[in-house]
N, C-alpha and C positions, 0 to 999 in steps of 0.2 A: 805220246802226242795226243792231246784231246781234240774233240771235233773242231773247235775254233781254230786251233793251230793248223789242222789239216786244211780247213777252208782258206786260211790266210796263205799258206804255202802253195796250195793249188792255184789261187788267184795270182800270186806273185810269179809263178813259173809261166802261167799262160800269158801274162802281160810282157814278161821278159822275151818269150818266143815270138809273140806277134808284133812286138814293137809298135811302130806308128800305125799299124793297121788294126790295132786292138780296139774294136768298137765295144763300149761298155755292155750293150745288150748281148753281144756274142759271147764275151767273157762270162757274163752272168749265166747264160744258157749252158756253156761248157762245164762250169763249176757245179751247177745244179745237176747235170747229167752225170758227172763223175761222182758227186756225193751220193746221189740216188742209186748209181750202179754199185758203188763200193762204199756203202754207209759205214760210218764209224761211230762207235759209242764213245762215252766220256772216258772209258779205260782203254780205248783202242781196239776193242773187240767189235765184231760185226753187230750192227743194231739197226733197226729200221729208222728211216729219217722221213719225217712228215714235211713235205714242201709247203703245206698250207699253214703251218705254224709261223706266226709272225712274232717279231720281237715285242716285248711288252711296252717299251718306250712310247711316248707320245711325241717325241721330236724326230723330224726327218730332215734330211739334207737333199737338196734337189740341185743338180748341177746342169748348166746348159752351155753348149760350146759349138761353134762353127763360124762361118764367114759372117761378118757384121752387116746388118742391114736394119732399117727401121721396123719396129713392131715386135722384136723378140721379147723384150721385157713385158710389153703390154700383153702379148699372147700367153706367156706363162703365168703372169700374176693374175690375169683375167680368169684363167682356169682355177687358180687357187681361190679367188674370190667367190666364184660359182659354187665351189665345193665347201665353202665356209672354212677354209684353212688359214690360220693366222700366221702371217709372216713376222718372225721374231727378229731376223736379221737378213740383210740382203747386201751383197756386193757384186759389182761388175767391173770388168776391165776390157780395154781393147789392146791387143798386141798386134800392131800393124793392122791388117784387115781382119783379124781374128777376134771374135767375141767370146768371152767367158763370163759366166755368172754363177754365183753360189747363193742359194736361198736356204735359210734355215726356217723351218716351220713348226708349229704346234698343231698336232692333229687331233687334239682333245675334243674340239667341237665340229669336226668334219662331218659332213652329211653323206659321206660315202666311205667305202672301205679303202684301206691303203692300197690294195691291189688295183681297184677301180681308178683311184687317183693316178697311180704309176702309168696304167694303160692310157688314161686320157691325156696325160702330159707327154708320153711317148708319141702318141698320134699328133698332138699339136706340134711337137718338135719336128716331126716328118713334114707337116704342112709348112712349117717355117724354114725348113732346110737346116735345122740344127739338131744335134744330139742332145737328148734330155735323159739324165740318169737319176733315179730316185731311190733312196735307201733310208732305212731307219738309222738314226744317229749311231746306235750301238754297233751295227755292221760297218758304217763308214769309219768310225774310230778303230775298229778291229782291222779293217782292210788297209788302213793308212798308217799302221804302226810302223815305226822304223826300228 
């Protein structure tokens, strides 16, 4: 099992056990801690893992979810505009009183690091009362394989 498979399996197990209480930031923190505590190399042997290494892709996926109310889209997209992040696709839906949004962005011209963008979006989500989860497209595709 290579490192990517290990991360996927760990994430899958955590979501399975936490169920509806699985908050993306908590899952991400648990996965990071496990991988950094028991690092895996590509051949399954122990190897150091650098948490500061970001995927090379310029595309990221941002999801927002929570109780619907005015200002969520404006709050999230306003941050993206401030950081010069280009929205390449956006979709939103209401499921009853619940709001969900997926935004695909191009980070090539961003005026901040991806880590800074994630932190700013998470804080904005907290202010808005919604969960915001940001990840590079490569990680998103990997974590959502069926």
